[in-house]
C-alpha positions in Angstrom: 8.8 -9.8 -9.0 11.3 -6.8 -9.3 10.7 -3.8 -11.7 13.5 -0.7 -11.5 12.1 2.9 -10.2 15.9 4.7 -10.6 17.6 3.9 -7.6 14.6 1.5 -5.9 13.5 -1.6 -6.6 9.7 -2.5 -6.2 8.6 -5.6 -6.0 6.9 -8.3 -3.3 9.7 -8.8 -0.5 10.3 -4.6 -0.8 8.6 -2.6 0.6 5.0 -0.5 0.0 6.3 2.4 -3.0 4.3 5.4 -1.5 4.2 7.9 -4.0 1.7 11.4 -3.1 -0.2 13.1 -6.3 -0.3 16.3 -6.4 -0.9 16.7 -10.3 -4.2 17.6 -9.5 -4.3 19.4 -7.1 -1.6 22.6 -8.1 -2.5 25.6 -9.1 0.6 26.8 -10.6 5.0 26.0 -9.7 4.5 27.7 -5.9 1.8 25.4 -5.3 3.7 22.3 -6.4 6.6 23.4 -4.6 4.8 23.8 -1.5 3.6 20.8 -2.1 6.9 18.0 -3.2 7.9 20.6 0.3 5.6 18.6 2.8 6.1 14.8 0.9 9.3 14.5 1.1 8.0 15.8 5.2 6.4 13.1 5.5 8.5 10.4 4.3 7.1 9.3 0.9 9.6 7.8 -2.1 7.6 10.1 -4.7 6.1 12.6 -6.0 3.4 12.9 -9.2 1.9 15.1 -11.6 0.1 15.1 -15.1 2.0 16.8 -18.0 -0.9 18.4 -20.7 -1.7 20.5 -23.4 -5.7 21.4 -22.8 -5.2 22.2 -26.4 -4.1 19.6 -27.9 -5.7 17.1 -25.5 -9.6 18.5 -25.5 -11.5 18.8 -28.8 -14.2 20.5 -27.4 -13.7 22.5 -25.0 -17.3 22.5 -23.6 -17.0 19.3 -23.0 -18.4 19.5 -18.6 -16.5 17.2 -16.1 -18.6 16.8 -13.0 -16.6 16.0 -9.4 -17.5 16.9 -5.8 -15.9 19.6 -3.7 -15.6 19.7 0.1 -18.6 22.4 1.4 -18.0 22.1 5.4 -15.6 20.7 6.6 -16.7 19.9 9.9 -20.0 17.5 8.3 -18.3 16.5 5.6 -21.4 18.2 3.6 -20.4 17.9 -0.7 -21.6 19.8 -3.4 -21.6 18.4 -7.0 -19.4 21.2 -9.6 -19.4 20.3 -13.4 -18.1 22.9 -15.8 -15.5 22.8 -18.3 -12.6 19.7 -18.3 -10.4 22.3 -20.5 -11.0 25.3 -17.5 -9.6 22.3 -14.8 -7.4 21.3 -17.1 -5.9 25.1 -18.0 -5.3 25.3 -14.2 -2.7 22.7 -13.5 -1.1 23.2 -17.4 2.8 24.8 -16.8 5.5 25.2 -19.7 8.8 23.0 -19.7 11.0 25.3 -17.8 8.6 25.3 -14.8 8.7 21.0 -14.9 12.5 21.4 -15.0 12.4 23.9 -11.8 10.0 21.2 -10.1 11.4 18.4 -10.6 14.8 19.7 -9.6 13.8 20.8 -6.5 12.4 17.4 -6.2 15.7 15.8 -6.5 16.9 18.1 -4.4 14.1 16.4 -1.5 14.9 12.8 -2.5 12.1 12.5 -4.2 11.2 10.4 -7.4 10.0 12.4 -10.0 7.5 11.5 -12.9 4.1 12.3 -14.1 1.2 10.9 -16.7 1.6 11.9 -19.8 -0.3 12.7 -22.9 1.3 13.2 -25.6 4.6 12.2 -27.4 6.5 15.7 -26.3 5.3 14.8 -23.0 7.1 12.1 -23.4 10.6 13.8 -24.6 9.9 15.9 -21.7 10.4 13.4 -19.1 13.5 12.4 -21.7 15.0 15.0 -21.4 13.9 15.5 -17.2 16.3 12.0 -16.5 13.0 9.9 -15.6 12.6 7.4 -14.1 9.3 7.0 -14.4 6.2 8.1 -17.3 3.0 6.8 -16.1 -0.5 5.8 -19.1 -4.0 7.0 -17.5 -5.9 5.3 -17.7 -8.0 6.8 -20.1 -5.1 6.4 -22.2 -5.2 2.3 -21.9 -5.9 1.5 -26.1 -3.9 4.1 -27.5 -0.9 1.5 -28.2 1.4 4.3 -30.1 1.0 6.1 -26.5 2.8 3.3 -24.9 5.0 2.3 -27.4 7.1 5.2 -27.7 6.8 6.2 -23.4 7.9 2.0 -23.4 10.9 2.8 -25.4 12.4 5.2 -23.3 13.5 2.4 -21.1 12.3 4.1 -18.1 9.8 2.2 -15.8 6.4 2.3 -17.8 3.4 2.5 -15.0 -0.5 1.6 -16.4 -3.3 2.9 -14.8 -5.8 0.0 -15.3 -9.3 1.8 -14.6 -12.2 1.0 -16.9 -10.2 -1.0 -18.2 -11.0 -4.9 -18.7 -8.3 -7.8 -18.7 -7.7 -7.9 -22.0 -6.7 -4.4 -22.9 -4.4 -4.4 -19.6 -2.4 -7.3 -21.5 -2.6 -6.1 -24.7 -1.3 -2.6 -23.3 1.5 -4.8 -21.3 2.3 -7.2 -24.8 2.9 -3.5 -26.5 5.6 -3.0 -23.7 7.7 -6.3 -23.4 7.5 -5.8 -27.4 9.1 -2.8 -27.1 12.1 -4.1 -25.1 10.7 -3.2 -22.0 9.9 -4.7 -18.9 9.9 -2.8 -16.4 6.5 -2.0 -15.7 3.7 -1.7 -12.6 -0.1 -2.0 -13.1 -2.3 -0.1 -10.9 -5.7 -0.9 -9.9 -7.0 2.3 -10.5 -10.6 2.7 -8.7 -12.8 5.7 -11.4 -14.6 8.4 -9.8 -14.2 12.1 -8.2 -14.2 10.4 -5.2 -14.9 6.6 -6.4 -18.2 5.1 -5.2 -16.7 1.4 -3.1 -18.9 -0.6 -4.5 -16.0 0.3 -7.8 -13.2 -0.2 -5.7 -13.1 -3.3 -6.5 -10.0 -4.0 -3.7 -9.7 -7.5 -4.8 -8.5 -6.6 -8.3 -5.3 -6.7 -6.7 -5.1 -9.9 -5.8 -6.6 -10.5 -9.7 -4.0 -9.1 -11.3 -1.6 -10.0 -8.9 -2.1 -13.8 -10.2 -2.0 -12.8 -13.8 1.1 -10.5 -13.8 2.8 -12.3 -11.5 6.4 -10.9 -13.3 4.9 -7.3 -12.3 4.3 -5.2 -8.7 1.2 -3.8 -8.3 -0.2 -0.9 -7.0 -2.9 0.8 -5.9 -4.4 4.4 -7.3 -6.9 5.5 -4.6 -9.6 7.7 -4.7 -11.6 7.5 -1.7 -11.2 10.5 1.9 -9.2 8.9 4.4 -6.9 6.4 3.9 -8.7 3.1 4.8 -8.4 1.7 1.2 -4.4 2.3 1.0 -4.4 -0.3 4.4 -6.8 -2.8 2.8 -4.2 -2.4 -0.6 -1.6 -2.8 1.5 -2.4 -5.6 3.1 -3.8 -7.8 0.1 -0.1 -6.8 -1.5 0.2 -3.9 -3.2 3.2 -2.6 -4.2 3.0 0.7 -4.5 -0.1 3.2 -3.5 -0.6 6.6 -5.0 -2.1 9.0 -2.9 -4.4 12.3 -3.3 -2.6 15.7 -1.4 -4.0 18.8 -0.8 -3.0 22.1 0.7 -6.1 22.8 1.8 -9.4 20.7 1.2 -12.2 23.0 1.0 -10.3 23.8 -2.4 -12.7 24.6 -4.9 -11.6 21.8 -7.8 -11.6 18.1 -8.8 -9.6 15.6 -6.5 -9.3 17.7 -3.2 -12.4 16.0 -1.6 -10.4 13.2 -0.8 -7.3 14.6 -0.8 -5.1 13.9 2.1 -4.1 17.3 4.0 -0.4 18.4 5.4 -1.8 17.5 9.0 -2.0 13.9 8.0 0.4 13.2 5.1 3.2 12.3 7.8 0.3 9.8 9.6 -0.7 8.7 6.8 2.7 6.6 5.6 3.4 6.0 9.4 0.4 3.7 9.4 1.5 2.5 5.7 4.6 1.4 7.4 2.8 -0.1 10.6 0.9 -2.2 8.1 4.2 -3.9 6.9 5.6 -4.1 9.5 2.6 -5.8 11.5 2.1 -7.7 8.2 5.9 -10.0 9.6 5.5 -13.3 7.8 3.9 -15.7 5.7 5.8 -18.4 8.2 5.0 -19.3 12.8 8.3 -17.4 14.6 8.2 -16.6 16.8 11.0 -14.4 19.0 12.4 -14.9 22.5 10.2 -12.5 24.4 7.5 -14.4 22.4 9.0 -17.5 23.5 8.3 -16.5 27.5 5.1 -15.0 27.3 3.8 -18.9 26.4 5.8 -20.4 28.9 4.6 -17.9 31.2 0.9 -17.7 30.6 0.3 -21.5 29.6 0.7 -24.1 32.1 2.2 -27.0 34.5 0.8 -30.1 36.5 0.2 -29.2 40.3 -0.9 -31.7 43.1 -4.3 -30.3 45.1 -4.0 -33.4 47.4 -1.3 -35.1 49.0 0.2 -37.6 47.6 2.7 -41.0 49.1 5.2 -42.6 46.8 4.0 -45.8 44.8 -0.2 -44.0 44.8 -1.2 -43.8 40.8 -1.2 -40.6 39.1 -4.9 -39.9 37.8 -7.1 -36.7 37.3 -8.6 -36.2 40.2 -5.4 -35.2 42.3 -3.6 -33.1 39.8 -4.9 -29.5 38.6 -3.3 -27.4 35.9 -2.3 -24.0 36.7 0.9 -21.0 35.8 3.5 -20.5 34.3 3.9 -23.6 32.3 7.9 -24.1 33.2 6.6 -28.1 33.9 4.4 -30.8 32.8 1.8 -29.6 30.4 -1.3 -30.5 30.4 -0.4 -32.3 27.2 2.2 -34.0 28.3 0.0 -35.6 31.6 -2.4 -36.8 29.8 0.3 -39.9 29.0 1.7 -39.8 32.8 -2.0 -41.3 34.2 -2.0 -44.5 35.8 2.1 -44.3 36.3 3.1 -44.3 39.7 4.9 -41.7 41.8 8.0 -41.7 42.8 8.1 -40.4 45.9 5.9 -38.4 49.0 4.3 -35.3 47.1 3.5 -32.5 49.3 0.0 -30.6 47.9 1.1 -27.5 45.1 3.9 -29.5 44.2 4.8 -28.6 40.2 4.8 -32.3 39.3 8.2 -33.2 37.7 8.9 -36.2 35.6 11.4 -37.4 38.1 8.6 -37.8 40.2 7.2 -40.7 38.2 8.5 -44.2 37.9 7.9 -45.7 34.5 7.0 -49.2 34.3 
């Protein structure tokens, strides 16, 4: 199970692909580029944005959207805000030439750039920008025409699956396959801004890996901190997507649960350390571990004087560290045998001290 993301490879046996989401937290080219720079400095693999035309996407310009903002950084107190979705999307809407600047800046810092798209023109834009991936929002999991157009580009398709049934995920994957595109990443994406703990369902990562063994499984995080990301990586997530911000106190959607600049590098480092600590499913010990094991295990020592010909019994010995001699397990096979020579108290018993009858 592996897919190509430009010259990168995603899947089991490869490092977790770390994506920082800036699509909801930038408010123009300047802030977008600042977030890109921070993501690159932190060691992320990719930066993600959202490309939507608010005038085309939202028919009802008064359609409300409710989310939380951070009211007090010290206490963590939050407030609920409701405003038109149209206004939110307008704050992050950029022109094609602006996206070109952002893509080129990402390239210059070695970050993969991709975006969630809403219309055919957005797909054409990412194609013209020579992107390696397109993401389909969970709200569009049933937008078959959009998925079909995205799949035809040959780019890696990332499917968000929040609020989608397994059947809808299967159908979206099949549409990509029918267009000859098998380069697919499936995201477990909890809903909510921030997501409720009850809605996260991390076990879905395991379910998706079992149901879709040909494709990497990702986790898109909508919670404060990175506990859920650590858990996702431990469950086998091949990609994690975490929203970043210049300041969590900004009064707009998704900032409240995003990483601030001082946290980004620590987030990446934590994920990398978890990968190392996960190790191997096989019990393999290096030389240092083997030496440590011998130092803490026990050997058989006499606790009293023993004469040649005496029979060995448990009451005549005790087990002490280190474990370079006869182990307690091995000693049990020697009980009742005779000693081959006189032994003093505290002697580390050796097999040559035993007469094998």
